[in-house]
Every structure is written in structure tokens, then in C-alpha cells.
C-alpha positions in Angstrom: -11.5 0.5 39.0 -10.1 -1.7 36.6 -10.2 -2.6 33.0 -11.7 -6.2 32.2 -9.5 -7.9 29.9 -10.7 -11.3 28.6 -8.2 -14.2 26.6 -9.9 -16.6 24.2 -8.7 -20.3 23.7 -7.6 -20.7 20.0 -9.9 -23.1 18.1 -8.5 -22.7 14.6 -6.9 -25.8 13.2 -3.1 -26.3 13.6 -3.1 -23.0 15.9 -1.2 -23.9 19.5 -0.5 -20.2 20.6 -2.2 -18.4 23.6 -2.5 -14.5 23.6 -1.5 -14.4 27.2 1.6 -16.4 29.2 2.0 -16.2 32.9 5.2 -13.9 32.8 3.1 -11.3 31.3 0.3 -11.3 33.9 1.9 -8.8 36.6 2.4 -6.4 33.8 -1.2 -6.3 32.8 -2.4 -5.8 36.1 -0.1 -3.1 36.8 -1.9 -1.7 33.8 -5.2 -2.0 35.6 -6.4 -5.1 34.1 -8.6 -7.6 35.8 -7.9 -10.9 33.9 -10.5 -13.3 32.6 -9.4 -16.3 30.5 -11.3 -19.5 28.8 -10.6 -22.8 30.2 -7.9 -24.8 28.4 -6.6 -21.7 26.6 -2.6 -22.7 27.2 -3.6 -26.5 27.0 -1.8 -26.8 23.2 1.7 -26.1 24.8 1.0 -27.4 28.4 0.2 -24.6 30.3 -2.6 -25.7 32.8 -5.1 -23.0 34.1 -3.3 -23.2 37.5 0.0 -21.7 36.0 -1.8 -18.5 35.5 -2.0 -16.8 39.0 -4.5 -13.9 39.6 -6.9 -14.9 36.2 -10.4 -16.2 36.2 -11.3 -18.9 34.2 -14.4 -19.4 32.1 -15.6 -22.1 30.2 -18.3 -20.3 28.0 -16.3 -18.0 25.7 -19.8 -16.1 25.0 -19.9 -15.3 28.8 -16.2 -14.8 28.9 -16.5 -11.7 26.6 -19.8 -10.3 27.1 -18.4 -7.9 30.0 -15.1 -7.6 28.8 -13.5 -4.0 27.9 -10.7 -5.8 26.2 -10.8 -9.1 24.1 -7.1 -10.6 23.3 -6.6 -13.3 20.7 -4.2 -14.8 18.3 -6.7 -15.7 15.5 -9.7 -13.9 14.3 -12.4 -14.7 16.6 -15.6 -16.7 15.2 -18.2 -14.5 14.3 -20.5 -15.9 17.4 -17.9 -14.3 20.1 -17.9 -10.6 18.4 -21.7 -11.1 18.7 -21.1 -11.6 22.1 -19.0 -8.6 22.7 -20.4 -5.3 23.9 -20.7 -2.4 21.9 -17.7 0.1 22.0 -15.3 -2.8 23.4 -11.8 -3.5 22.0 -10.2 -6.4 20.2 -6.8 -7.2 19.8 -5.7 -10.0 17.4 -4.7 -10.9 13.9 -7.4 -10.3 11.7 -6.4 -10.1 7.6 -9.5 -8.1 6.7 -9.1 -9.4 3.1 -10.1 -13.3 4.5 -12.8 -12.0 6.6 -15.3 -9.5 5.2 -18.3 -10.9 7.6 -15.9 -10.4 10.6 -15.5 -6.9 9.8 -18.7 -6.0 8.8 -19.9 -7.2 12.4 -17.0 -5.1 14.1 -18.2 -2.1 12.4 -21.8 -2.7 13.1 -21.2 -3.4 17.0 -18.8 0.0 17.2 -15.9 -2.3 18.5 -12.4 -1.2 17.9 -10.1 -3.5 16.4 -6.2 -3.4 16.5 -5.1 -5.5 13.8 -1.8 -7.3 14.6 -0.9 -7.5 11.2 -1.3 -3.8 10.9 1.3 -2.7 13.3 3.4 -0.5 11.4 7.2 -1.2 10.8 8.7 1.7 12.2 11.5 1.8 14.9 9.2 2.8 18.0 6.8 -0.1 17.4 9.5 -3.1 16.8 8.3 -4.1 20.3 5.0 -4.8 19.1 5.4 -6.1 15.8 3.9 -9.7 15.8 4.7 -10.2 12.5 8.3 -9.9 12.8 8.4 -11.8 16.1 6.5 -14.9 14.6 8.4 -14.4 11.2 11.9 -14.7 12.9 10.4 -18.3 14.5 9.5 -19.5 11.3 12.8 -18.6 9.8 14.8 -20.3 12.6 12.1 -23.5 12.4 12.4 -23.6 8.7 16.0 -24.8 8.8 15.5 -27.3 11.2 12.5 -28.8 9.6 14.5 -28.8 6.2 17.4 -30.7 8.1 14.8 -33.5 9.0 14.1 -34.1 5.6 18.0 -34.1 4.1 19.6 -37.4 4.0 22.8 -35.4 4.7 24.3 -33.2 7.6 24.7 -29.6 7.2 28.2 -28.9 8.5 31.3 -30.2 7.8 31.7 -33.5 9.9 35.3 -35.2 9.7 35.8 -38.8 10.9 38.6 -41.4 10.5 36.5 -42.7 7.6 36.8 -39.2 5.9 34.7 -36.2 5.8 31.2 -35.1 5.3 29.7 -31.9 4.2 29.0 -29.0 4.3 25.7 -28.7 2.9 24.8 -26.0 0.7 21.5 -23.6 1.4 19.9 -21.1 -0.4 17.2 -18.6 1.3 15.2 -16.8 -1.2 13.8 -13.8 0.4 15.7 -11.7 2.7 12.8 -10.3 4.9 12.8 -11.3 8.7 12.0 -14.9 8.2 14.7 -14.9 5.7 17.5 -13.2 7.7 16.8 -15.8 10.5 16.9 -18.7 8.4 20.6 -17.5 7.2 21.5 -16.8 10.6 20.5 -20.5 11.9 21.8 -22.1 8.7 25.1 -20.3 9.1 25.4 -21.3 12.8 24.7 -25.1 12.1 27.6 -24.9 9.6 26.3 -25.0 5.9 27.4 -23.0 3.2 24.6 -20.5 2.8 23.5 -18.0 0.1 20.9 -15.5 0.2 18.7 -13.9 -2.6 16.3 -11.2 -2.5 15.0 -8.9 -5.7 16.3 -5.9 -3.7 20.0 -5.7 -3.9 20.4 -3.3 -0.8 19.6 -6.6 1.3 23.5 -7.9 -0.2 24.8 -6.0 3.1 22.6 -8.1 5.6 23.6 -11.3 3.7 27.1 -10.8 4.1 26.6 -9.5 7.7 25.3 -13.1 8.4 27.9 -15.1 7.0 25.9 -15.8 3.7 27.0 -14.7 0.2 24.6 -12.8 -1.9 23.1 -13.9 -5.2 23.3 -11.1 -7.4 21.0 -11.1 -10.2 21.9 -7.6 -11.7 18.2 -6.6 -11.4 17.1 -3.9 -8.9 13.5 -4.5 -8.1 13.2 -1.7 -5.0 9.8 -0.1 -4.7 8.4 2.0 -2.2 8.5 1.7 1.6 11.0 -0.7 1.5 8.9 -3.3 -0.6 9.8 -4.8 -3.9 8.1 -3.7 -7.3 6.7 -6.4 -9.8 9.4 -7.5 -12.3 8.8 -7.2 -15.8 8.4 -10.1 -18.2 12.3 -9.5 -19.3 13.7 -9.1 -15.7 12.1 -12.2 -14.9 14.1 -14.3 -17.8 17.1 -12.7 -16.6 16.8 -13.7 -12.9 15.4 -16.8 -13.8 18.8 -17.7 -15.9 21.0 -16.6 -12.7 18.9 -18.2 -10.3 18.6 -21.7 -11.9 22.3 -22.4 -11.3 21.8 -21.6 -7.4 18.7 -23.5 -7.1 19.9 -26.4 -8.6 23.3 -26.6 -6.8 21.1 -26.5 -3.3 21.0 -29.3 -1.3 18.3 -27.2 0.8 16.4 -24.1 -0.4 14.1 -21.6 2.1 11.8 -19.6 0.4 9.9 -17.2 2.5 8.1 -14.5 -0.1 4.5 -13.8 0.9 1.9 -11.4 0.3 -0.9 -10.8 2.5 -4.3 -11.0 0.8 -2.5 -12.2 -2.9 -1.2 -15.4 -4.0 2.6 -15.5 -3.2 5.0 -15.0 -5.8 6.4 -17.8 -7.9 10.2 -18.1 -7.3 10.9 -21.7 -8.5 9.4 -23.2 -11.7 8.6 -26.7 -12.5 11.6 -27.0 -14.7 14.1 -25.5 -12.1 12.6 -28.1 -9.9 13.3 -30.8 -12.0 16.9 -30.1 -12.6 17.6 -30.2 -8.8 20.0 -32.5 -7.5 18.4 -36.3 -5.9 17.9 -35.7 -2.2 17.2 -31.7 -2.2 14.6 -30.5 -0.1 12.5 -27.1 -0.4 10.9 -25.8 2.4 8.3 -23.0 1.3 7.5 -20.5 4.1 5.0 -19.3 1.7 2.2 -22.1 1.6 -0.9 -20.0 3.0 -0.4 -18.0 -0.4 0.1 -20.9 -2.3 3.6 -21.5 -2.2 6.9 -19.6 -4.2 7.3 -23.0 -5.7 5.2 -24.2 -8.5 5.2 -27.5 -7.6 4.0 -26.7 -3.9 1.0 -28.4 -2.2 0.0 -26.5 0.8 -0.2 -28.2 4.1 2.0 -31.3 2.5 5.0 -32.4 1.8 5.5 -33.9 -1.6 8.3 -36.0 -3.2 9.0 -35.2 -7.2 11.5 -37.3 -8.3 14.6 -36.7 -6.1 13.2 -33.4 -4.5 11.2 -33.4 -1.3 9.0 -30.1 -1.2 7.6 -29.3 2.4 5.1 -26.8 2.5 3.9 -26.3 6.3 0.9 -24.1 7.5 1.3 -21.8 10.6 4.6 -22.3 11.2 5.2 -20.1 14.2 2.4 -22.3 16.1 5.0 -25.3 15.5 6.9 -23.6 18.2 3.9 -22.5 20.2 5.5 -22.0 23.5 8.1 -19.4 22.3 5.5 -18.0 20.0 3.2 -17.2 22.4 5.7 -15.9 24.5 6.5 -13.4 21.7 3.3 -12.6 20.9 1.9 -11.9 24.3 4.7 -9.7 24.7 3.7 -7.8 21.6 0.5 -7.6 22.4 1.1 -6.2 26.3 3.6 -3.2 24.6 0.3 -2.1 22.4 -1.9 -2.2 25.1 0.3 -0.3 27.1 -0.3 2.5 24.9 -4.0 2.5 25.6 -4.4 1.3 29.3 -3.0 3.9 31.8 -3.9 4.4 35.3 -6.6 1.8 35.2 -8.7 3.2 32.0 -8.5 3.2 28.7 -7.2 6.4 26.5 -6.6 6.1 23.0 -4.5 8.7 21.3 -5.3 8.7 17.8 -2.2 11.2 17.1 -0.2 8.2 17.8 1.0 6.6 14.7 1.4 3.4 16.1 -2.5 3.2 17.0 -3.7 5.2 14.3 -2.0 2.6 11.4 -2.9 -0.7 13.5 -6.8 0.2 14.0 -8.9 -1.6 11.8 -12.4 -0.9 12.8 -13.2 2.2 15.4 -16.7 3.9 15.9 -18.6 2.0 13.1 -16.3 3.0 10.5 -13.4 0.8 8.6 -10.1 2.9 9.5 -8.4 0.7 6.7 -10.0 2.1 4.0 -8.2 5.5 3.4 -5.0 3.7 4.1 -5.4 1.4 1.5 -5.8 3.8 -1.0 -2.4 5.2 0.1 -0.5 1.7 0.0 -1.9 0.6 -3.1 0.8 -0.9 -5.4 3.5 -0.4 -2.7 3.4 -4.2 -2.1 3.6 -5.5 -5.3 6.2 -8.2 -4.6 6.9 -9.1 -0.9 5.5 -7.8 2.6 8.5 -9.4 4.6 10.7 -6.5 4.9 13.2 -6.5 7.2 11.9 -4.8 10.6 15.1 -6.2 12.6 18.3 -7.8 11.6 19.7 -10.7 13.5 22.6 -11.3 14.5 24.9 -14.4 14.6 24.0 -15.3 18.0 20.7 -13.2 18.5 17.4 -14.0 16.6 15.5 -10.6 14.9 12.5 -10.9 17.5 10.5 -8.0 18.8 10.0 -8.4 22.6 
């Protein structure tokens, strides 16, 4: 007896990740999996089919999922894939239900149990399954590298016979997982780093990573580790303090994002206009419209002497490592439900109960949505793990 597990090839634009890497295959087999995979699933990161031992490959994705007990993916599958899945099977992937109403409706109709990776609760026991954190850490790292390629100057202090250069000043706005990793990376590369967050308790985290903290005098702590919406007066006060730091920075990295809502605006047109020539902004919240009023999602623009870089799907730019971490996240989740070659779901387990999106023809997110309403008014990227000066904050 075995559990038929199918792995899809990603088809969305800009997506290079894959939900299974060779290192995870023996672990899944030990759980009782018989693995099937779509032909060419790892091609975007140069993983040929032959690299996946003990896996059966199929070109037709509908045929691939038709007899699958569990289907693994990174992005939400196409509706036709859901139509091909058997009733009562399990889907594990990112979904972001607010963007996929038709998909969620079909999952409910087919009584498919869907575990949405973005719903993994940010509790200690779930860190090894927290794909949002593992992918955000890579995005924070890459943002510094991306920003440095657009700067016409070096990040560290360099001394030569002709004189000294640097160091550059880096400002990181938003200190969740991505922001903390950006701080750690910029500090390792020798920049002078500042960190800002609307929650003052993050000051200790900034200091531990070698950055100074921009204190605006406003406490915006909300429920559950998230930040509340600022009042008009508070926004004015915060803006006045931040302007000095924004306009003194060589590189700014913004990380504030809210699933299902527009990203909060942290940098105004006026603040950009006053920035120094040659400065660069890397906006990691482009999917939600960006943290800068001048951001154009998916584009790199230059306004005066300021370059604004707004990449989409940043973790996928590091597709090899992002796939490895994501595959580990999914494996750790599957280990909770795959035991002795059978599927057993313990709904008293907080991780499973909070990660499930649909089950037995019901939308399980509806009730929890009412409980969470108002808690995520300012930023979802609350720290789930803290990077050290030498170790990234990843869940593996």
C-alpha cells in the first residue's frame, strides 16, 4: 500500500521554483509516497528529469493528477488541473484565496482538502513548515544584491592608495523576516545599516544584527505581532522623522506587504524627489502595488537621479535554493498527515487546523477570517525567525 503523490510543473510567468527536489525524495518514500512528477518540472533551475530517482514522469498533467492522493505545487494550479483531480484528494501549494475565488469554489465542489502554504501558523512548532518565512528570507537577501547592482558605488569601505571609498548607507523599512535578512546581509557586506519598523519592540532585533534603529516615537503595535493602522497625526509625525533618513540613504529596501490588500505607502513622491542622486530603492512589495508612491510593479524606473526597482516573485530569482527550502517546508507538513503508508489527518493539531483552506466541501478559512479581521492592518511579515550575522532566518 502506498500514497500516490504527484508534483506539478509550474506554468505561471516568472516562476522558476519546483515543489520537489532530489534530496527530499527518500524522505517522502519513507513516509509511504509513490512519486509521480510532470515532465520537465525542474527544468527552470536546470534539474533534469534524470536527477529525480525513483520518480515516474508524465507529460500530461491531467493524467498525472487523476489518480493522485496528494498533489504538490508552488503556485495555485490551473482550474483544469483541479477539475482533473479525484474527489477527496489533497492539494498542497500556495493559494492566496482572495485572488482565486473560482479555484476555491471548485476545490469546495470537488471536496478537495487544500492545505494553503501561506496559511501555516507562525508558531514555534510550525517554523519548519513556514514557507512564507523561508521564501521571505531569500527575498531579503536578494534585495541587497539586486540593489547593489544598481548602485554606482560600493557598499563597504574600501581603502586604496588613491584614497578611501564608502561605506554606503542602507535603510531597511519593515523588519519582518525579509527585512531582518536584508539588514543582516547589508551589514555583512560592510554597509552602514539602519532599520525602521512601526513596532518599537523590533529595535532589539535591529541592534542585534548590527543596525541602528530609526525611532519615530510612535508605537503602532497591534494584535498577534502585527501592526495597527496609523492615525493621520501619527503618519505626519512618522513622515517627518523618516524623511531625513530616507534622503540620506544610498540604498533603501522596503518590505511591508499585506496579503489581499494594497501595500502600505512608506515613501512619498516628495521624499523620493529629495533623495540624493544615484540612490536606489528596492521595493519588495511590488505585488501589492509597492511601498513607494512611485513604484511601478515589475519595472525598474528612474526618477531624476533615483532608481526604483520593483521586482515580482523575488524568491523565484533564487530558484534553486528557494525550491529546496520550499520542498522541505512541504515535506515537514506532509509528515504530519502521512504515516505508515496511509493518510491520517488529526484536526486537533493546530498547524493542520489553521493551514487547511478547504475540506469536505467547506471553506474552512471563513470562520478564522472573522477572528483575524482587523489584526493585519499594517504588515503581515511579522518575524517568525531571526537571522544571525552568519545564519539566514530560514525554516528548513
